[in-house]
Phi, psi and omega in degrees: 000140181287139180280133185286345188249002179223155180293134181290140175271171177301322179293322176300316181294320178297316180295324179295317179294319178298320178296323178296314179295322179298315181291325175299313181296314182290331174299316178298317180303309185293313183292316180295315180296327184283335187301299179293331181294316183289323179289328174296313179300315181301311186288328178285322180289318187264339185229007172073009180162175182272111181259338183269148184278342183209167176297319182299335181296340181286357172298317185241352182293146177056043179068022179076028183300327182252012184299314183299319180293317179299307182294316181297318181295312181293325178292320178295316177300317179298317179297317180298318182293322178292319182285334182285130181259126178282174181282347179222165179299316182296318178296318180297317180294319179296320178294323177296317179298316179297321180294313178297320179297320179300316178296317181290329173301318182289325186276336182252104183299149179282340186056041186240007177285166193298331181261004183281140177286147175289162002268168176284159182278116178287332178296321177302317180292321180300314182289330174295318178296318179297320180299305184289326177297318179295319180290326176295322176299318179300319181294313185282322190255339188241320186299328184285349184290343178255004184298322184294348177279347178283155169303148187304325183292339182262344187299312181297320181297315181285327177299318179293319179301312183295324178294318178294318180296315179299319179296319181291328178292337174271314188289318185295303178292330178297317177295319178300320180296317179295315179298318181294321180297321184258015175072028180279171178268177175069019177299313180305315184301313182290324175297315181299316178300319178300318180291318179294323177295319176304314179296321181295326177303312183291328174294318179295319179296322176296317176303314181301313181294329177292325180282317186271343185057034184300317181294318179297317179296322178296318179295331179278352183077025184264007183243153174221158179266121180274112182293332181289309181268350182055043177226164174276137179223164177291132178287146176295147181299147178292141181295141178286136178243000000 
C-alpha cells in the first residue's frame, strides 16, 4: 500500500500494482465460489431442497429472489476478466471473450426455471459455452507459458494441475449441457462444479505467481519470451559496463 505522507518509490508502485492484480484474482475466486454455494443455501433454507434444474434458473425462480445476486456476481466476474490483462495478446483476448460472455449470461435469461414458459434461450447457452471454452483455452494454451519460471520441483505439479483444471472446465459444463438437452438430472451439480473449478483456476494461478514471482519479475523487466519454447523465461543479465 502506498504511504500517504511520502513520495512513492518505484518499489512502492510495483507493490501497489502487484496488490491490485492479487485482489482482482482473489475477487474472482471469492465471487465465483460463492455463486453456486449461496443459491444452494438459499433454496435449502427457504424451500427445503433444490427444486431448480440449474444455476441460471435462479434468475427467475421464486419471483427473482436471487436474481440480483446471480446478475451481480456474473457481471462482477465479467468486469474483472475484462480488466485483467494476460501475459500475451491471445490470453488477453480469451479473457475478454470470457468476461463479455459472463456479462451476457447474466443479462440474457435462460427461461429455464420451473415456472418459465418455453422455449429456453439458446443464446444464454451459447454464451455459457463461450465462457467455459475461453477459460479452458486459457488453461491449455496460456497458463503453461509461465510454468518454466517456477522452481523445477514445482513445475510438474502445476503443469498437472492446469491440465486437470482445463479438462474439468470442458467436461463439467459439457456434461451439464448434454444432461439438460436430454432432460437428465444433476445439471445443477455439474454446473456448480464447473464454476468452482473456474474459481480454483484463479486460486492456483495466484499460488503459482506467489512461488515464481512472475509478475514482479515482469515489472522489473527480467523476463523475455522464448520463441523456441513459446514460454516466458528469465532474461540473461545485462552486461556490465
